[in-house]
C-alpha positions in Angstrom: -15.8 20.6 7.3 -13.7 19.5 4.4 -14.1 15.9 3.2 -12.4 13.6 0.7 -13.7 10.6 -1.2 -11.9 7.3 -0.5 -12.2 3.6 -0.6 -10.9 1.1 2.0 -9.8 -2.1 0.4 -8.1 -5.3 1.5 -5.5 -6.6 -0.8 -4.0 -10.0 0.3 -3.1 -9.7 4.0 -2.9 -5.9 3.9 -5.5 -3.2 4.1 -5.3 0.3 2.8 -7.0 3.6 1.9 -7.4 4.2 -1.9 -7.7 7.6 -3.5 -8.1 8.7 -7.1 -4.9 10.5 -8.2 -6.8 13.6 -9.4 -8.5 14.0 -6.0 -5.4 14.4 -3.8 -3.0 17.4 -3.8 -0.3 17.3 -6.5 2.2 19.1 -4.3 4.2 16.4 -2.4 4.2 18.2 0.9 0.5 19.0 0.9 -0.2 15.4 -0.2 1.7 13.9 2.7 0.1 16.3 5.1 -3.4 15.3 3.9 -2.7 11.5 4.0 -1.2 11.7 7.5 -4.4 13.5 8.6 -6.6 10.8 7.0 -4.7 8.1 8.8 -4.4 9.8 12.2 -0.6 9.8 12.2 1.6 10.4 14.1 -0.1 8.3 16.9 0.6 4.7 17.8 -3.1 4.0 18.0 -4.0 6.1 15.0 -7.2 6.7 17.0 -8.2 9.9 15.2 -8.0 8.5 11.6 -8.4 5.5 9.3 -5.1 3.8 10.1 -5.1 0.4 11.8 -2.1 0.9 14.1 -0.2 -1.9 12.4 2.3 -1.9 9.5 -0.1 -4.2 7.5 -3.0 -1.7 7.8 -1.3 1.7 7.6 -1.0 1.8 3.8 -2.2 4.2 1.1 -2.8 3.7 -2.6 -3.1 6.5 -5.2 -4.5 5.2 -8.5 -5.1 7.1 -11.7 -5.0 7.0 -15.5 -1.8 5.6 -17.1 1.1 8.0 -17.6 2.5 5.5 -20.2 0.9 4.2 -23.3 1.8 0.6 -22.6 0.0 0.6 -19.2 -3.6 0.5 -18.2 -3.4 2.4 -14.9 -0.9 4.2 -12.6 -0.5 3.1 -9.0 1.6 4.8 -6.3 2.0 3.0 -3.0 2.8 4.7 0.3 3.7 3.0 3.7 2.2 5.5 6.2 4.2 6.0 9.4 2.3 5.2 12.6 4.2 6.9 15.3 6.2 9.1 12.9 4.9 11.8 10.5 6.4 10.1 7.5 5.2 8.3 4.4 7.6 6.0 2.3 6.7 6.2 -1.4 9.9 4.5 -2.5 8.6 1.0 -3.0 5.5 -1.1 -3.7 3.4 -3.3 -1.5 2.7 -6.6 -3.2 -0.3 -7.5 -1.0 -2.1 -4.2 -1.4 -1.2 -4.3 -5.1 -3.7 -7.1 -5.5 -6.5 -4.7 -4.9 -5.4 -2.1 -7.5 -6.9 -4.0 -10.4 -10.3 -4.5 -8.7 -10.3 -0.8 -7.6 -9.5 0.4 -11.2 -12.2 -1.7 -12.7 -14.9 -0.9 -10.3 -14.1 2.8 -10.3 -14.2 3.0 -14.1 -10.5 3.6 -14.7 -10.2 0.4 -16.7 -12.8 -1.2 -18.9 -13.0 -4.9 -18.4 -14.4 -7.4 -20.9 -14.8 -11.1 -20.8 -14.4 -13.4 -17.8 -10.7 -12.5 -16.9 -9.1 -9.1 -16.9 -5.4 -8.7 -17.4 -4.2 -5.3 -16.2 -0.8 -3.8 -16.7 0.0 -1.5 -13.7 2.7 1.1 -13.9 4.2 2.4 -10.7 5.6 5.9 -11.5 7.3 6.4 -8.2 9.6 3.4 -8.9 9.3 3.2 -12.7 8.3 -0.5 -12.8 5.3 -2.6 -14.0 3.1 -5.2 -12.3 0.8 -7.6 -14.2 -2.4 -8.6 -12.5 -5.2 -10.9 -13.6 -8.6 -11.3 -12.0 -12.1 -12.5 -12.6 -14.8 -10.1 -13.8 -18.4 -10.3 -14.8 -20.5 -7.7 -16.5 -17.5 -5.3 -16.4 -17.0 -5.5 -12.6 -14.6 -7.4 -10.4 -15.9 -10.6 -8.9 -14.6 -10.8 -5.3 -16.4 -14.1 -4.4 -14.6 -17.4 -4.9 -13.1 -20.4 -3.2 -9.5 -19.4 -3.1 -8.0 -19.2 0.4 -4.9 -17.4 1.6 -3.5 -17.8 5.1 -3.8 -14.7 7.3 -7.2 -13.8 5.9 -10.6 -15.2 7.1 -12.8 -16.8 4.5 -12.2 -17.2 0.7 -12.3 -15.0 -2.4 -11.6 -15.1 -6.1 -8.0 -15.7 -7.0 -5.9 -12.8 -8.2 -2.5 -13.4 -9.8 0.2 -10.8 -9.5 3.4 -11.0 -11.4 6.3 -8.8 -10.0 9.0 -10.0 -12.3 9.8 -6.4 -13.4 10.7 -5.4 -9.8 14.1 -7.1 -9.8 16.7 -4.6 -8.6 13.9 -2.2 -7.8 15.6 -0.2 -5.0 19.3 -0.6 -5.6 19.4 -1.5 -9.3 20.8 -5.1 -8.7 19.1 -8.2 -7.5 22.2 -8.9 -5.4 22.9 -5.4 -4.2 26.4 -6.2 -2.7 27.3 -8.4 -5.7 27.6 -11.4 -3.4 25.4 -14.3 -2.4 26.5 -13.9 1.2 28.1 -11.2 3.2 29.3 -11.0 6.8 28.0 -8.3 9.2 30.4 -7.7 12.2 28.7 -6.3 15.3 30.7 -5.2 18.3 29.7 -7.2 21.4 27.2 -9.3 19.4 29.4 -11.3 16.9 29.5 -11.9 13.2 26.3 -12.7 11.2 26.3 -14.1 7.7 23.6 -12.5 5.5 22.2 -12.8 2.0 20.8 -9.5 0.6 18.3 -9.5 -2.2 16.5 -6.7 -4.0 13.3 -7.7 -5.8 10.3 -5.6 -5.1 12.0 -4.7 -1.8 15.4 -5.0 -0.2 15.6 -8.0 2.2 18.4 -9.3 4.3 18.2 -13.0 5.2 19.8 -14.4 8.4 19.7 -17.9 9.8 17.5 -18.3 12.9 20.2 -20.4 14.6 22.7 -17.5 14.2 20.4 -15.3 16.3 19.9 -18.1 18.9 16.4 -18.8 17.7 14.5 -21.9 16.5 12.9 -20.0 13.7 9.3 -20.8 14.7 8.9 -18.1 17.3 5.8 -15.9 17.3 6.0 -12.2 16.4 5.2 -11.4 20.1 8.1 -13.6 21.3 10.5 -11.8 18.9 9.3 -8.3 19.5 9.4 -8.9 23.3 13.1 -9.8 23.2 14.8 -6.4 23.5 18.3 -7.8 23.1 17.3 -9.6 20.0 15.6 -6.6 18.5 18.7 -4.5 19.1 20.8 -7.0 17.2 18.2 -7.2 14.4 18.2 -3.4 14.1 22.0 -3.3 14.1 22.1 -5.9 11.3 19.6 -3.9 9.3 21.5 -0.7 9.8 24.7 -2.3 8.7 23.0 -3.8 5.6 21.5 -0.3 4.8 25.0 1.0 4.7 26.3 -1.9 2.6 23.6 -1.4 0.0 23.7 2.4 -0.2 20.4 3.1 1.4 21.6 6.4 2.7 18.1 7.8 3.0 17.3 5.0 5.4 20.4 5.7 7.4 19.4 9.4 7.7 16.0 8.2 8.9 17.8 6.1 11.6 19.8 9.2 12.7 16.6 11.1 13.2 15.5 8.4 15.7 13.2 6.5 13.3 13.7 2.8 12.6 14.5 2.6 8.8 12.0 0.7 6.8 14.6 -0.9 4.5 16.0 -3.4 4.5 13.4 -5.7 5.9 15.0 -8.6 7.7 13.9 -12.3 7.3 14.9 -14.8 9.9 15.0 -18.2 8.1 15.2 -21.8 8.9 14.6 -25.1 7.0 11.3 -27.0 7.0 9.9 -27.7 10.5 6.9 -29.6 11.8 4.0 -28.0 13.6 1.6 -25.1 13.0 4.1 -22.5 14.2 6.2 -23.4 11.1 3.3 -22.9 8.7 0.9 -25.6 7.7 1.1 -27.2 4.3 4.6 -28.5 4.0 6.6 -25.4 3.9 9.9 -25.5 1.9 11.4 -22.7 4.0 10.2 -21.1 7.3 10.6 -17.4 7.9 9.8 -14.5 10.2 9.9 -11.1 8.7 10.9 -7.9 10.6 10.4 -4.4 9.3 9.1 -1.0 10.3 9.9 -1.6 13.9 7.9 -4.9 14.3 7.7 -8.5 13.3 5.1 -9.1 10.7 2.1 -11.4 11.6 2.1 -12.7 8.1 4.6 -12.3 5.2 5.0 -9.5 2.7 4.5 -10.3 -0.9 7.6 -8.4 -1.8 9.4 -10.4 0.9 8.1 -13.6 -0.7 9.5 -12.5 -4.1 12.9 -11.8 -2.4 12.8 -15.2 -0.8 11.9 -16.8 -4.1 14.8 -15.1 -5.8 17.2 -16.1 -3.0 16.0 -19.7 -3.3 16.7 -19.7 -7.0 20.2 -18.2 -6.6 22.9 -20.7 -5.7 25.1 -20.0 -2.7 22.5 -18.0 -0.7 21.4 -18.8 2.8 17.9 -19.5 1.5 19.0 -21.9 -1.1 21.1 -23.7 1.5 18.1 -24.1 3.8 15.5 -24.8 1.1 13.8 -28.2 1.1 14.6 -30.8 -1.6 11.1 -30.4 -2.9 11.4 -26.6 -3.2 14.6 -27.0 -5.2 12.8 -29.2 -7.7 9.6 -27.2 -8.2 8.8 -23.8 -9.6 6.5 -23.1 -6.6 8.2 -22.4 -3.2 6.1 -22.6 0.0 7.1 -20.2 2.6 5.9 -20.8 6.2 5.1 -17.7 8.3 3.3 -17.0 11.6 -0.2 -17.2 10.0 0.4 -20.2 7.7 2.0 -20.3 4.3 2.4 -18.2 1.1 3.3 -19.9 -2.2 5.5 -18.0 -4.7 6.3 -19.1 -8.3 9.7 -17.9 -9.4 11.4 -18.7 -12.7 14.8 -17.0 -12.9 18.1 -17.1 -14.8 21.4 -16.0 -13.2 23.8 -13.4 -14.5 26.9 -11.6 -13.1 25.8 -10.0 -9.8 22.2 -10.5 -10.5 19.3 -12.8 -11.1 17.1 -12.3 -14.1 13.5 -12.7 -13.1 11.3 -14.2 -15.9 8.3 -14.9 -13.7 7.6 -14.0 -10.0 3.9 -14.7 -9.3 1.9 -14.8 -6.1 -1.8 -15.4 -5.7 -4.0 -13.2 -3.5 -7.6 -12.2 -2.9 -9.0 -8.8 -2.4 -12.3 -7.0 -1.6 -13.8 -3.6 -1.2 -14.7 -2.9 2.4 -16.0 0.6 2.4 -16.4 3.6 0.1 -17.4 7.1 1.3 -15.9 10.3 2.5 -13.3 10.9 5.2 -13.6 14.0 7.3 -10.4 16.1 7.4 
């Protein structure tokens, strides 16, 4: 029986299957077919493969030597469909990206010297760079440490990830519509004011109160409200049209919920564990891929940070006074908080990202061969 070498790694609050670029098919169709087989898709349980039956654990990373002289390594991310035989290679996953440097070092793709490795990662599928820094010893990544991130048990060594180069990644503009706020009009549901941001991902922000929510609901409460989910999907569908995501609309027409844009339900700071411990500056619930996330996507955090630093947006309106004064913004989510450091300058129809940093942890869980 045919087998394929792979590594399962956790990066931040995500988990994925990592492959060397030269060990998977180069033909796009054959590559997709193989990865779907590895994950056990399409199947909501992914019971016959390595997928975790959750948007956070159905991810693939393909890593190889750099295709550009100014990079250390290439990285292609794919969001693997669970119930659908599809893989979205059109974006990056910030959480899983935290594991790319450790994988590249430990697999011998990058030579690490000293105590801290700084790796420039090129993402050829989107044409952008990520900068990652991590602790190393004797040329290997050091996973152990005392840094803790909410949504992951235990602690690990701190990995910094700068996604400043991902501004306008999908649409070419950090404010895809050219506006800080737009209005989505839905028949029999009302009008909804949204802020749309493109930075590592395309996210639409809507006030929790406008959806009849407090903003501290659990993912299960949101996903269990069929009328609410219908409204959310209709807002996302409208924003997809506004931002020119025609591929996503085609996906919708085939009966598949489009991945982009993700939608963030936001409110101002709130007390209690449901709002995220640690004095959050903004509280958010993120919906994408047909479900509400149990944590918060790193790319979503970057979008939130950009929105917070752009005057006139819904996020900047709801942001705490502390968040407006500091470089670091604390986002409350269902599993705790995620801090994001954003330094930005504004320009016509866009925000110029100078620094967009999150801190994550990562570790290797398994290496071996998957049977195909």
